PyMOL commands that place a pseudoatom at each C-alpha (Angstrom):
pseudoatom trace, name=CA, resn=UNK, resi=1, chain=A, elem=C, hetatm=0, pos=[-7.229, -111.446, -63.591]
pseudoatom trace, name=CA, resn=UNK, resi=2, chain=A, elem=C, hetatm=0, pos=[-10.295, -113.141, -61.768]
pseudoatom trace, name=CA, resn=UNK, resi=3, chain=A, elem=C, hetatm=0, pos=[-10.380, -116.811, -62.144]
pseudoatom trace, name=CA, resn=UNK, resi=4, chain=A, elem=C, hetatm=0, pos=[-13.269, -118.441, -63.642]
pseudoatom trace, name=CA, resn=UNK, resi=5, chain=A, elem=C, hetatm=0, pos=[-15.072, -121.596, -62.132]
pseudoatom trace, name=CA, resn=UNK, resi=6, chain=A, elem=C, hetatm=0, pos=[-17.669, -123.535, -63.715]
pseudoatom trace, name=CA, resn=UNK, resi=7, chain=A, elem=C, hetatm=0, pos=[-19.954, -125.414, -61.343]
pseudoatom trace, name=CA, resn=UNK, resi=8, chain=A, elem=C, hetatm=0, pos=[-22.011, -128.349, -62.784]
pseudoatom trace, name=CA, resn=UNK, resi=9, chain=A, elem=C, hetatm=0, pos=[-24.666, -129.869, -60.458]
pseudoatom trace, name=CA, resn=UNK, resi=10, chain=A, elem=C, hetatm=0, pos=[-28.343, -130.631, -61.034]
pseudoatom trace, name=CA, resn=UNK, resi=11, chain=A, elem=C, hetatm=0, pos=[-28.991, -129.594, -57.364]
pseudoatom trace, name=CA, resn=UNK, resi=12, chain=A, elem=C, hetatm=0, pos=[-29.780, -125.949, -57.354]
pseudoatom trace, name=CA, resn=UNK, resi=13, chain=A, elem=C, hetatm=0, pos=[-29.222, -125.678, -53.546]
pseudoatom trace, name=CA, resn=UNK, resi=14, chain=A, elem=C, hetatm=0, pos=[-25.625, -127.054, -54.022]
pseudoatom trace, name=CA, resn=UNK, resi=15, chain=A, elem=C, hetatm=0, pos=[-25.044, -124.559, -56.833]
pseudoatom trace, name=CA, resn=UNK, resi=16, chain=A, elem=C, hetatm=0, pos=[-26.292, -121.594, -54.605]
pseudoatom trace, name=CA, resn=UNK, resi=17, chain=A, elem=C, hetatm=0, pos=[-23.935, -122.512, -51.730]
pseudoatom trace, name=CA, resn=UNK, resi=18, chain=A, elem=C, hetatm=0, pos=[-20.845, -123.143, -53.820]
pseudoatom trace, name=CA, resn=UNK, resi=19, chain=A, elem=C, hetatm=0, pos=[-21.444, -120.106, -55.830]
pseudoatom trace, name=CA, resn=UNK, resi=20, chain=A, elem=C, hetatm=0, pos=[-21.786, -117.925, -52.376]
pseudoatom trace, name=CA, resn=UNK, resi=21, chain=A, elem=C, hetatm=0, pos=[-18.589, -119.346, -50.910]
pseudoatom trace, name=CA, resn=UNK, resi=22, chain=A, elem=C, hetatm=0, pos=[-16.682, -118.828, -54.235]
pseudoatom trace, name=CA, resn=UNK, resi=23, chain=A, elem=C, hetatm=0, pos=[-17.989, -115.349, -55.016]
pseudoatom trace, name=CA, resn=UNK, resi=24, chain=A, elem=C, hetatm=0, pos=[-17.107, -114.360, -51.423]
pseudoatom trace, name=CA, resn=UNK, resi=25, chain=A, elem=C, hetatm=0, pos=[-13.561, -115.493, -52.368]
pseudoatom trace, name=CA, resn=UNK, resi=26, chain=A, elem=C, hetatm=0, pos=[-13.609, -113.305, -55.501]
pseudoatom trace, name=CA, resn=UNK, resi=27, chain=A, elem=C, hetatm=0, pos=[-14.043, -115.922, -58.070]
pseudoatom trace, name=CA, resn=UNK, resi=28, chain=A, elem=C, hetatm=0, pos=[-16.487, -115.433, -61.216]
pseudoatom trace, name=CA, resn=UNK, resi=29, chain=A, elem=C, hetatm=0, pos=[-18.767, -118.337, -61.113]
pseudoatom trace, name=CA, resn=UNK, resi=30, chain=A, elem=C, hetatm=0, pos=[-20.628, -119.772, -64.059]
pseudoatom trace, name=CA, resn=UNK, resi=31, chain=A, elem=C, hetatm=0, pos=[-23.097, -122.743, -63.504]
pseudoatom trace, name=CA, resn=UNK, resi=32, chain=A, elem=C, hetatm=0, pos=[-24.952, -125.500, -65.231]
pseudoatom trace, name=CA, resn=UNK, resi=33, chain=A, elem=C, hetatm=0, pos=[-27.547, -128.093, -64.174]
pseudoatom trace, name=CA, resn=UNK, resi=34, chain=A, elem=C, hetatm=0, pos=[-27.214, -130.814, -66.687]
pseudoatom trace, name=CA, resn=UNK, resi=35, chain=A, elem=C, hetatm=0, pos=[-24.177, -132.525, -68.487]
pseudoatom trace, name=CA, resn=UNK, resi=36, chain=A, elem=C, hetatm=0, pos=[-24.759, -131.035, -72.058]
pseudoatom trace, name=CA, resn=UNK, resi=37, chain=A, elem=C, hetatm=0, pos=[-25.260, -127.505, -70.922]
pseudoatom trace, name=CA, resn=UNK, resi=38, chain=A, elem=C, hetatm=0, pos=[-22.137, -128.032, -68.814]
pseudoatom trace, name=CA, resn=UNK, resi=39, chain=A, elem=C, hetatm=0, pos=[-20.111, -128.917, -71.782]
pseudoatom trace, name=CA, resn=UNK, resi=40, chain=A, elem=C, hetatm=0, pos=[-21.469, -126.182, -73.927]
pseudoatom trace, name=CA, resn=UNK, resi=41, chain=A, elem=C, hetatm=0, pos=[-20.594, -123.622, -71.394]
pseudoatom trace, name=CA, resn=UNK, resi=42, chain=A, elem=C, hetatm=0, pos=[-17.165, -125.429, -70.634]
pseudoatom trace, name=CA, resn=UNK, resi=43, chain=A, elem=C, hetatm=0, pos=[-16.399, -125.013, -74.467]
pseudoatom trace, name=CA, resn=UNK, resi=44, chain=A, elem=C, hetatm=0, pos=[-17.594, -121.430, -74.620]
pseudoatom trace, name=CA, resn=UNK, resi=45, chain=A, elem=C, hetatm=0, pos=[-16.156, -119.905, -71.486]
pseudoatom trace, name=CA, resn=UNK, resi=46, chain=A, elem=C, hetatm=0, pos=[-12.661, -121.788, -70.887]
pseudoatom trace, name=CA, resn=UNK, resi=47, chain=A, elem=C, hetatm=0, pos=[-13.127, -121.673, -67.233]
pseudoatom trace, name=CA, resn=UNK, resi=48, chain=A, elem=C, hetatm=0, pos=[-9.842, -122.094, -64.895]
pseudoatom trace, name=CA, resn=UNK, resi=49, chain=A, elem=C, hetatm=0, pos=[-11.450, -125.084, -62.866]
pseudoatom trace, name=CA, resn=UNK, resi=50, chain=A, elem=C, hetatm=0, pos=[-14.570, -127.024, -63.153]
pseudoatom trace, name=CA, resn=UNK, resi=51, chain=A, elem=C, hetatm=0, pos=[-16.589, -128.448, -60.237]
pseudoatom trace, name=CA, resn=UNK, resi=52, chain=A, elem=C, hetatm=0, pos=[-18.406, -131.397, -61.532]
pseudoatom trace, name=CA, resn=UNK, resi=53, chain=A, elem=C, hetatm=0, pos=[-21.208, -133.476, -59.814]
pseudoatom trace, name=CA, resn=UNK, resi=54, chain=A, elem=C, hetatm=0, pos=[-20.914, -137.196, -60.633]
pseudoatom trace, name=CA, resn=UNK, resi=55, chain=A, elem=C, hetatm=0, pos=[-24.677, -137.789, -61.101]
pseudoatom trace, name=CA, resn=UNK, resi=56, chain=A, elem=C, hetatm=0, pos=[-26.052, -135.627, -63.878]
pseudoatom trace, name=CA, resn=UNK, resi=57, chain=A, elem=C, hetatm=0, pos=[-28.954, -135.667, -66.220]
pseudoatom trace, name=CA, resn=UNK, resi=58, chain=A, elem=C, hetatm=0, pos=[-28.238, -135.700, -70.067]
pseudoatom trace, name=CA, resn=UNK, resi=59, chain=A, elem=C, hetatm=0, pos=[-24.697, -136.398, -69.904]
pseudoatom trace, name=CA, resn=UNK, resi=60, chain=A, elem=C, hetatm=0, pos=[-23.097, -137.982, -66.787]
pseudoatom trace, name=CA, resn=UNK, resi=61, chain=A, elem=C, hetatm=0, pos=[-20.136, -136.577, -64.783]
pseudoatom trace, name=CA, resn=UNK, resi=62, chain=A, elem=C, hetatm=0, pos=[-17.966, -139.382, -65.699]
pseudoatom trace, name=CA, resn=UNK, resi=63, chain=A, elem=C, hetatm=0, pos=[-18.571, -139.005, -69.204]
pseudoatom trace, name=CA, resn=UNK, resi=64, chain=A, elem=C, hetatm=0, pos=[-18.091, -135.041, -69.134]
pseudoatom trace, name=CA, resn=UNK, resi=65, chain=A, elem=C, hetatm=0, pos=[-15.031, -135.615, -67.167]
pseudoatom trace, name=CA, resn=UNK, resi=66, chain=A, elem=C, hetatm=0, pos=[-13.744, -137.903, -69.997]
pseudoatom trace, name=CA, resn=UNK, resi=67, chain=A, elem=C, hetatm=0, pos=[-14.609, -135.408, -72.772]
pseudoatom trace, name=CA, resn=UNK, resi=68, chain=A, elem=C, hetatm=0, pos=[-12.934, -132.451, -70.931]
pseudoatom trace, name=CA, resn=UNK, resi=69, chain=A, elem=C, hetatm=0, pos=[-9.843, -134.251, -70.343]
pseudoatom trace, name=CA, resn=UNK, resi=70, chain=A, elem=C, hetatm=0, pos=[-9.488, -135.298, -73.892]
pseudoatom trace, name=CA, resn=UNK, resi=71, chain=A, elem=C, hetatm=0, pos=[-9.879, -131.591, -74.868]
pseudoatom trace, name=CA, resn=UNK, resi=72, chain=A, elem=C, hetatm=0, pos=[-7.463, -129.926, -72.164]
pseudoatom trace, name=CA, resn=UNK, resi=73, chain=A, elem=C, hetatm=0, pos=[-5.765, -130.037, -68.782]
pseudoatom trace, name=CA, resn=UNK, resi=74, chain=A, elem=C, hetatm=0, pos=[-8.356, -127.934, -66.915]
pseudoatom trace, name=CA, resn=UNK, resi=75, chain=A, elem=C, hetatm=0, pos=[-8.531, -128.774, -63.390]
pseudoatom trace, name=CA, resn=UNK, resi=76, chain=A, elem=C, hetatm=0, pos=[-11.704, -130.869, -62.250]
pseudoatom trace, name=CA, resn=UNK, resi=77, chain=A, elem=C, hetatm=0, pos=[-12.942, -131.258, -58.810]
pseudoatom trace, name=CA, resn=UNK, resi=78, chain=A, elem=C, hetatm=0, pos=[-15.529, -134.183, -58.666]
pseudoatom trace, name=CA, resn=UNK, resi=79, chain=A, elem=C, hetatm=0, pos=[-18.489, -133.993, -56.424]
pseudoatom trace, name=CA, resn=UNK, resi=80, chain=A, elem=C, hetatm=0, pos=[-19.765, -137.537, -55.345]
pseudoatom trace, name=CA, resn=UNK, resi=81, chain=A, elem=C, hetatm=0, pos=[-23.014, -138.090, -53.253]
pseudoatom trace, name=CA, resn=UNK, resi=82, chain=A, elem=C, hetatm=0, pos=[-21.826, -141.425, -51.933]
pseudoatom trace, name=CA, resn=UNK, resi=83, chain=A, elem=C, hetatm=0, pos=[-18.551, -142.030, -49.662]
pseudoatom trace, name=CA, resn=UNK, resi=84, chain=A, elem=C, hetatm=0, pos=[-17.673, -144.906, -52.047]
pseudoatom trace, name=CA, resn=UNK, resi=85, chain=A, elem=C, hetatm=0, pos=[-14.010, -145.426, -52.830]
pseudoatom trace, name=CA, resn=UNK, resi=86, chain=A, elem=C, hetatm=0, pos=[-14.652, -146.996, -56.397]
pseudoatom trace, name=CA, resn=UNK, resi=87, chain=A, elem=C, hetatm=0, pos=[-16.471, -143.927, -57.499]
pseudoatom trace, name=CA, resn=UNK, resi=88, chain=A, elem=C, hetatm=0, pos=[-13.584, -141.818, -56.423]
pseudoatom trace, name=CA, resn=UNK, resi=89, chain=A, elem=C, hetatm=0, pos=[-10.929, -144.091, -58.024]
pseudoatom trace, name=CA, resn=UNK, resi=90, chain=A, elem=C, hetatm=0, pos=[-12.940, -144.002, -61.373]
pseudoatom trace, name=CA, resn=UNK, resi=91, chain=A, elem=C, hetatm=0, pos=[-13.139, -140.193, -61.264]
pseudoatom trace, name=CA, resn=UNK, resi=92, chain=A, elem=C, hetatm=0, pos=[-9.329, -140.038, -60.688]
pseudoatom trace, name=CA, resn=UNK, resi=93, chain=A, elem=C, hetatm=0, pos=[-8.665, -142.223, -63.366]
pseudoatom trace, name=CA, resn=UNK, resi=94, chain=A, elem=C, hetatm=0, pos=[-10.686, -140.457, -65.937]
pseudoatom trace, name=CA, resn=UNK, resi=95, chain=A, elem=C, hetatm=0, pos=[-8.855, -137.409, -65.138]
pseudoatom trace, name=CA, resn=UNK, resi=96, chain=A, elem=C, hetatm=0, pos=[-10.188, -135.730, -62.125]
pseudoatom trace, name=CA, resn=UNK, resi=97, chain=A, elem=C, hetatm=0, pos=[-7.673, -133.842, -59.854]
pseudoatom trace, name=CA, resn=UNK, resi=98, chain=A, elem=C, hetatm=0, pos=[-9.639, -134.112, -56.420]
pseudoatom trace, name=CA, resn=UNK, resi=99, chain=A, elem=C, hetatm=0, pos=[-13.088, -135.209, -55.156]
pseudoatom trace, name=CA, resn=UNK, resi=100, chain=A, elem=C, hetatm=0, pos=[-15.192, -133.990, -52.382]
pseudoatom trace, name=CA, resn=UNK, resi=101, chain=A, elem=C, hetatm=0, pos=[-17.949, -136.247, -50.825]
pseudoatom trace, name=CA, resn=UNK, resi=102, chain=A, elem=C, hetatm=0, pos=[-21.605, -134.740, -50.219]
pseudoatom trace, name=CA, resn=UNK, resi=103, chain=A, elem=C, hetatm=0, pos=[-22.578, -133.301, -47.912]
pseudoatom trace, name=CA, resn=UNK, resi=104, chain=A, elem=C, hetatm=0, pos=[-19.623, -131.021, -47.911]
pseudoatom trace, name=CA, resn=UNK, resi=105, chain=A, elem=C, hetatm=0, pos=[-18.323, -127.935, -45.755]
pseudoatom trace, name=CA, resn=UNK, resi=106, chain=A, elem=C, hetatm=0, pos=[-18.024, -124.936, -48.321]
pseudoatom trace, name=CA, resn=UNK, resi=107, chain=A, elem=C, hetatm=0, pos=[-14.970, -123.955, -46.888]
pseudoatom trace, name=CA, resn=UNK, resi=108, chain=A, elem=C, hetatm=0, pos=[-13.308, -127.318, -47.431]
pseudoatom trace, name=CA, resn=UNK, resi=109, chain=A, elem=C, hetatm=0, pos=[-14.423, -127.070, -51.108]
pseudoatom trace, name=CA, resn=UNK, resi=110, chain=A, elem=C, hetatm=0, pos=[-12.746, -123.690, -51.223]
pseudoatom trace, name=CA, resn=UNK, resi=111, chain=A, elem=C, hetatm=0, pos=[-9.643, -124.688, -49.640]
pseudoatom trace, name=CA, resn=UNK, resi=112, chain=A, elem=C, hetatm=0, pos=[-9.382, -127.763, -52.152]
pseudoatom trace, name=CA, resn=UNK, resi=113, chain=A, elem=C, hetatm=0, pos=[-9.930, -125.480, -55.082]
pseudoatom trace, name=CA, resn=UNK, resi=114, chain=A, elem=C, hetatm=0, pos=[-7.131, -122.821, -53.922]
pseudoatom trace, name=CA, resn=UNK, resi=115, chain=A, elem=C, hetatm=0, pos=[-4.920, -125.444, -53.541]
pseudoatom trace, name=CA, resn=UNK, resi=116, chain=A, elem=C, hetatm=0, pos=[-5.375, -126.817, -57.076]
pseudoatom trace, name=CA, resn=UNK, resi=117, chain=A, elem=C, hetatm=0, pos=[-5.415, -123.350, -58.669]
pseudoatom trace, name=CA, resn=UNK, resi=118, chain=A, elem=C, hetatm=0, pos=[-2.188, -122.299, -56.426]
pseudoatom trace, name=CA, resn=UNK, resi=119, chain=A, elem=C, hetatm=0, pos=[-0.326, -125.710, -57.761]
pseudoatom trace, name=CA, resn=UNK, resi=120, chain=A, elem=C, hetatm=0, pos=[-1.160, -124.689, -61.546]
pseudoatom trace, name=CA, resn=UNK, resi=121, chain=A, elem=C, hetatm=0, pos=[0.489, -121.302, -60.804]
pseudoatom trace, name=CA, resn=UNK, resi=122, chain=A, elem=C, hetatm=0, pos=[3.679, -122.607, -59.249]
pseudoatom trace, name=CA, resn=UNK, resi=123, chain=A, elem=C, hetatm=0, pos=[6.782, -122.502, -60.893]
pseudoatom trace, name=CA, resn=UNK, resi=124, chain=A, elem=C, hetatm=0, pos=[9.928, -124.789, -60.020]
pseudoatom trace, name=CA, resn=UNK, resi=125, chain=A, elem=C, hetatm=0, pos=[13.422, -123.466, -59.543]
pseudoatom trace, name=CA, resn=UNK, resi=126, chain=A, elem=C, hetatm=0, pos=[14.589, -126.271, -61.882]
pseudoatom trace, name=CA, resn=UNK, resi=127, chain=A, elem=C, hetatm=0, pos=[13.213, -125.078, -65.214]
pseudoatom trace, name=CA, resn=UNK, resi=128, chain=A, elem=C, hetatm=0, pos=[13.691, -128.134, -67.260]
pseudoatom trace, name=CA, resn=UNK, resi=129, chain=A, elem=C, hetatm=0, pos=[14.384, -131.766, -65.878]
pseudoatom trace, name=CA, resn=UNK, resi=130, chain=A, elem=C, hetatm=0, pos=[15.684, -134.584, -68.142]
pseudoatom trace, name=CA, resn=UNK, resi=131, chain=A, elem=C, hetatm=0, pos=[15.548, -138.305, -67.091]
pseudoatom trace, name=CA, resn=UNK, resi=132, chain=A, elem=C, hetatm=0, pos=[16.349, -140.572, -70.066]
pseudoatom trace, name=CA, resn=UNK, resi=133, chain=A, elem=C, hetatm=0, pos=[14.161, -139.572, -72.964]
pseudoatom trace, name=CA, resn=UNK, resi=134, chain=A, elem=C, hetatm=0, pos=[11.620, -137.926, -70.426]
pseudoatom trace, name=CA, resn=UNK, resi=135, chain=A, elem=C, hetatm=0, pos=[11.591, -134.101, -70.343]
pseudoatom trace, name=CA, resn=UNK, resi=136, chain=A, elem=C, hetatm=0, pos=[9.707, -132.285, -67.880]
pseudoatom trace, name=CA, resn=UNK, resi=137, chain=A, elem=C, hetatm=0, pos=[9.686, -128.439, -68.403]
pseudoatom trace, name=CA, resn=UNK, resi=138, chain=A, elem=C, hetatm=0, pos=[8.266, -126.759, -65.206]
pseudoatom trace, name=CA, resn=UNK, resi=139, chain=A, elem=C, hetatm=0, pos=[7.933, -123.267, -66.672]
pseudoatom trace, name=CA, resn=UNK, resi=140, chain=A, elem=C, hetatm=0, pos=[5.740, -124.138, -69.706]
pseudoatom trace, name=CA, resn=UNK, resi=141, chain=A, elem=C, hetatm=0, pos=[4.257, -126.980, -67.547]
pseudoatom trace, name=CA, resn=UNK, resi=142, chain=A, elem=C, hetatm=0, pos=[4.807, -129.498, -70.263]
pseudoatom trace, name=CA, resn=UNK, resi=143, chain=A, elem=C, hetatm=0, pos=[6.225, -132.852, -70.543]
pseudoatom trace, name=CA, resn=UNK, resi=144, chain=A, elem=C, hetatm=0, pos=[7.667, -135.063, -73.401]
pseudoatom trace, name=CA, resn=UNK, resi=145, chain=A, elem=C, hetatm=0, pos=[8.927, -138.611, -74.098]
pseudoatom trace, name=CA, resn=UNK, resi=146, chain=A, elem=C, hetatm=0, pos=[11.438, -138.281, -77.040]
pseudoatom trace, name=CA, resn=UNK, resi=147, chain=A, elem=C, hetatm=0, pos=[10.163, -135.118, -78.155]
pseudoatom trace, name=CA, resn=UNK, resi=148, chain=A, elem=C, hetatm=0, pos=[6.590, -136.372, -78.394]
pseudoatom trace, name=CA, resn=UNK, resi=149, chain=A, elem=C, hetatm=0, pos=[4.266, -134.121, -76.069]
pseudoatom trace, name=CA, resn=UNK, resi=150, chain=A, elem=C, hetatm=0, pos=[2.464, -135.698, -73.281]
pseudoatom trace, name=CA, resn=UNK, resi=151, chain=A, elem=C, hetatm=0, pos=[-1.075, -134.737, -72.178]
pseudoatom trace, name=CA, resn=UNK, resi=152, chain=A, elem=C, hetatm=0, pos=[-1.387, -134.612, -68.494]
pseudoatom trace, name=CA, resn=UNK, resi=153, chain=A, elem=C, hetatm=0, pos=[-3.934, -133.200, -66.024]
pseudoatom trace, name=CA, resn=UNK, resi=154, chain=A, elem=C, hetatm=0, pos=[-2.679, -130.822, -63.290]
pseudoatom trace, name=CA, resn=UNK, resi=155, chain=A, elem=C, hetatm=0, pos=[-2.371, -133.401, -60.552]
pseudoatom trace, name=CA, resn=UNK, resi=156, chain=A, elem=C, hetatm=0, pos=[-0.501, -135.824, -63.053]
pseudoatom trace, name=CA, resn=UNK, resi=157, chain=A, elem=C, hetatm=0, pos=[2.000, -133.011, -64.024]
pseudoatom trace, name=CA, resn=UNK, resi=158, chain=A, elem=C, hetatm=0, pos=[2.668, -132.025, -60.371]
pseudoatom trace, name=CA, resn=UNK, resi=159, chain=A, elem=C, hetatm=0, pos=[3.285, -135.791, -59.421]
pseudoatom trace, name=CA, resn=UNK, resi=160, chain=A, elem=C, hetatm=0, pos=[5.792, -136.075, -62.172]
pseudoatom trace, name=CA, resn=UNK, resi=161, chain=A, elem=C, hetatm=0, pos=[7.571, -132.857, -61.423]
pseudoatom trace, name=CA, resn=UNK, resi=162, chain=A, elem=C, hetatm=0, pos=[8.023, -134.054, -57.929]
pseudoatom trace, name=CA, resn=UNK, resi=163, chain=A, elem=C, hetatm=0, pos=[9.310, -137.416, -58.967]
pseudoatom trace, name=CA, resn=UNK, resi=164, chain=A, elem=C, hetatm=0, pos=[11.413, -135.939, -61.524]
pseudoatom trace, name=CA, resn=UNK, resi=165, chain=A, elem=C, hetatm=0, pos=[13.070, -133.283, -59.265]
pseudoatom trace, name=CA, resn=UNK, resi=166, chain=A, elem=C, hetatm=0, pos=[14.382, -136.065, -57.079]
pseudoatom trace, name=CA, resn=UNK, resi=167, chain=A, elem=C, hetatm=0, pos=[15.440, -139.018, -59.303]
pseudoatom trace, name=CA, resn=UNK, resi=168, chain=A, elem=C, hetatm=0, pos=[15.743, -142.237, -57.591]
pseudoatom trace, name=CA, resn=UNK, resi=169, chain=A, elem=C, hetatm=0, pos=[14.343, -140.925, -54.391]
pseudoatom trace, name=CA, resn=UNK, resi=170, chain=A, elem=C, hetatm=0, pos=[11.583, -143.035, -52.993]
pseudoatom trace, name=CA, resn=UNK, resi=171, chain=A, elem=C, hetatm=0, pos=[8.122, -141.250, -51.930]
pseudoatom trace, name=CA, resn=UNK, resi=172, chain=A, elem=C, hetatm=0, pos=[5.852, -142.733, -49.777]
pseudoatom trace, name=CA, resn=UNK, resi=173, chain=A, elem=C, hetatm=0, pos=[1.985, -142.524, -50.786]
pseudoatom trace, name=CA, resn=UNK, resi=174, chain=A, elem=C, hetatm=0, pos=[1.368, -140.313, -47.605]
pseudoatom trace, name=CA, resn=UNK, resi=175, chain=A, elem=C, hetatm=0, pos=[4.364, -138.043, -48.470]
pseudoatom trace, name=CA, resn=UNK, resi=176, chain=A, elem=C, hetatm=0, pos=[3.170, -137.424, -52.093]
pseudoatom trace, name=CA, resn=UNK, resi=177, chain=A, elem=C, hetatm=0, pos=[-0.250, -136.720, -50.706]
pseudoatom trace, name=CA, resn=UNK, resi=178, chain=A, elem=C, hetatm=0, pos=[1.362, -134.237, -48.391]
pseudoatom trace, name=CA, resn=UNK, resi=179, chain=A, elem=C, hetatm=0, pos=[3.557, -132.635, -51.099]
pseudoatom trace, name=CA, resn=UNK, resi=180, chain=A, elem=C, hetatm=0, pos=[0.815, -132.351, -53.703]
pseudoatom trace, name=CA, resn=UNK, resi=181, chain=A, elem=C, hetatm=0, pos=[-2.167, -131.752, -51.538]
pseudoatom trace, name=CA, resn=UNK, resi=182, chain=A, elem=C, hetatm=0, pos=[-1.086, -129.880, -48.219]
pseudoatom trace, name=CA, resn=UNK, resi=183, chain=A, elem=C, hetatm=0, pos=[-2.479, -130.233, -44.838]
pseudoatom trace, name=CA, resn=UNK, resi=184, chain=A, elem=C, hetatm=0, pos=[-5.935, -129.172, -46.077]
pseudoatom trace, name=CA, resn=UNK, resi=185, chain=A, elem=C, hetatm=0, pos=[-6.194, -132.641, -47.902]
pseudoatom trace, name=CA, resn=UNK, resi=186, chain=A, elem=C, hetatm=0, pos=[-7.601, -135.955, -46.206]
pseudoatom trace, name=CA, resn=UNK, resi=187, chain=A, elem=C, hetatm=0, pos=[-7.684, -138.304, -49.056]
pseudoatom trace, name=CA, resn=UNK, resi=188, chain=A, elem=C, hetatm=0, pos=[-6.862, -141.942, -49.590]
pseudoatom trace, name=CA, resn=UNK, resi=189, chain=A, elem=C, hetatm=0, pos=[-3.368, -143.006, -50.293]
pseudoatom trace, name=CA, resn=UNK, resi=190, chain=A, elem=C, hetatm=0, pos=[-4.872, -145.241, -52.711]
pseudoatom trace, name=CA, resn=UNK, resi=191, chain=A, elem=C, hetatm=0, pos=[-5.609, -142.349, -55.007]
pseudoatom trace, name=CA, resn=UNK, resi=192, chain=A, elem=C, hetatm=0, pos=[-2.046, -141.990, -55.595]
pseudoatom trace, name=CA, resn=UNK, resi=193, chain=A, elem=C, hetatm=0, pos=[-2.104, -145.436, -57.282]
pseudoatom trace, name=CA, resn=UNK, resi=194, chain=A, elem=C, hetatm=0, pos=[-4.563, -144.304, -59.647]
pseudoatom trace, name=CA, resn=UNK, resi=195, chain=A, elem=C, hetatm=0, pos=[-2.489, -141.190, -60.753]
pseudoatom trace, name=CA, resn=UNK, resi=196, chain=A, elem=C, hetatm=0, pos=[0.608, -143.409, -61.035]
pseudoatom trace, name=CA, resn=UNK, resi=197, chain=A, elem=C, hetatm=0, pos=[-1.253, -145.866, -63.520]
pseudoatom trace, name=CA, resn=UNK, resi=198, chain=A, elem=C, hetatm=0, pos=[-2.398, -142.931, -65.244]
pseudoatom trace, name=CA, resn=UNK, resi=199, chain=A, elem=C, hetatm=0, pos=[1.189, -141.606, -65.651]
pseudoatom trace, name=CA, resn=UNK, resi=200, chain=A, elem=C, hetatm=0, pos=[2.634, -144.771, -66.566]
pseudoatom trace, name=CA, resn=UNK, resi=201, chain=A, elem=C, hetatm=0, pos=[-0.105, -145.374, -69.348]
pseudoatom trace, name=CA, resn=UNK, resi=202, chain=A, elem=C, hetatm=0, pos=[1.076, -141.873, -70.759]
pseudoatom trace, name=CA, resn=UNK, resi=203, chain=A, elem=C, hetatm=0, pos=[4.821, -142.076, -70.636]
pseudoatom trace, name=CA, resn=UNK, resi=204, chain=A, elem=C, hetatm=0, pos=[5.844, -145.813, -70.329]
pseudoatom trace, name=CA, resn=UNK, resi=205, chain=A, elem=C, hetatm=0, pos=[6.631, -147.625, -73.478]
pseudoatom trace, name=CA, resn=UNK, resi=206, chain=A, elem=C, hetatm=0, pos=[5.042, -150.734, -71.485]
pseudoatom trace, name=CA, resn=UNK, resi=207, chain=A, elem=C, hetatm=0, pos=[3.131, -149.684, -68.667]
pseudoatom trace, name=CA, resn=UNK, resi=208, chain=A, elem=C, hetatm=0, pos=[3.274, -153.178, -67.134]
pseudoatom trace, name=CA, resn=UNK, resi=209, chain=A, elem=C, hetatm=0, pos=[7.062, -153.150, -67.363]
pseudoatom trace, name=CA, resn=UNK, resi=210, chain=A, elem=C, hetatm=0, pos=[7.691, -149.344, -66.218]
pseudoatom trace, name=CA, resn=UNK, resi=211, chain=A, elem=C, hetatm=0, pos=[10.902, -148.118, -67.369]
pseudoatom trace, name=CA, resn=UNK, resi=212, chain=A, elem=C, hetatm=0, pos=[10.473, -144.552, -65.586]
pseudoatom trace, name=CA, resn=UNK, resi=213, chain=A, elem=C, hetatm=0, pos=[8.093, -144.962, -62.478]
pseudoatom trace, name=CA, resn=UNK, resi=214, chain=A, elem=C, hetatm=0, pos=[8.945, -147.782, -60.355]
pseudoatom trace, name=CA, resn=UNK, resi=215, chain=A, elem=C, hetatm=0, pos=[7.230, -149.264, -57.416]
pseudoatom trace, name=CA, resn=UNK, resi=216, chain=A, elem=C, hetatm=0, pos=[9.275, -150.064, -54.566]
pseudoatom trace, name=CA, resn=UNK, resi=217, chain=A, elem=C, hetatm=0, pos=[7.108, -152.570, -52.526]
pseudoatom trace, name=CA, resn=UNK, resi=218, chain=A, elem=C, hetatm=0, pos=[6.372, -151.467, -49.194]
pseudoatom trace, name=CA, resn=UNK, resi=219, chain=A, elem=C, hetatm=0, pos=[7.691, -147.851, -49.652]
pseudoatom trace, name=CA, resn=UNK, resi=220, chain=A, elem=C, hetatm=0, pos=[6.293, -146.132, -52.457]
pseudoatom trace, name=CA, resn=UNK, resi=221, chain=A, elem=C, hetatm=0, pos=[7.265, -144.675, -55.795]
pseudoatom trace, name=CA, resn=UNK, resi=222, chain=A, elem=C, hetatm=0, pos=[10.531, -143.499, -57.475]
pseudoatom trace, name=CA, resn=UNK, resi=223, chain=A, elem=C, hetatm=0, pos=[11.409, -142.052, -60.729]
pseudoatom trace, name=CA, resn=UNK, resi=224, chain=A, elem=C, hetatm=0, pos=[14.665, -143.087, -62.625]
pseudoatom trace, name=CA, resn=UNK, resi=225, chain=A, elem=C, hetatm=0, pos=[15.351, -144.264, -66.199]
pseudoatom trace, name=CA, resn=UNK, resi=226, chain=A, elem=C, hetatm=0, pos=[16.131, -147.839, -66.234]
pseudoatom trace, name=CA, resn=UNK, resi=227, chain=A, elem=C, hetatm=0, pos=[16.933, -147.989, -70.148]
for i in range(1, 227): cmd.bond("trace and resi %d" % i, "trace and resi %d" % (i + 1))
show_as sticks, trace
zoom trace
């Protein structure tokens, strides 16, 4: 089945470039030039992935990202006009799965999109993993704590699945980036901290005193039940 990708950007030139690259790869491309239209199109068409500009008229990219994430775990790639780490961190904390800074190479954006869509289709050889009251179902791509479902983004689930597959093992930030994003991704290791922060907020009884995802100072992160 052909994947649908919604591109929301107020620059028509950007939309045309992205559309050309994606259609060449066989994707069906939907477009919008403002946040309100983008939200309506998203709700009507239910795309497989959203490419979302940060600066949009009527409804900002951050606000739109927040709304989409409240409604689903549809992967989101943010486009930022400035190479500002703060903008990227905010986007990731709102639930974006990746970001690309303008100006960008069309091939780079396509590579990021392919990597994210590939991860959403991957299945682990371990169908269900349980650590304490945490359950990670890799086939259904669902997680719960004590039977209560947890709403996770694509990247958050993949990160949780990676840590849960190796209980007690410490993963460095660079190793997590490599495992989740692959060689095509040149990101900041600090973005992993944002995803960890989001995961803790969703699965920890007390995010300030983690019972599952532990920081190993100077080394990275590990997952194990401490209660």
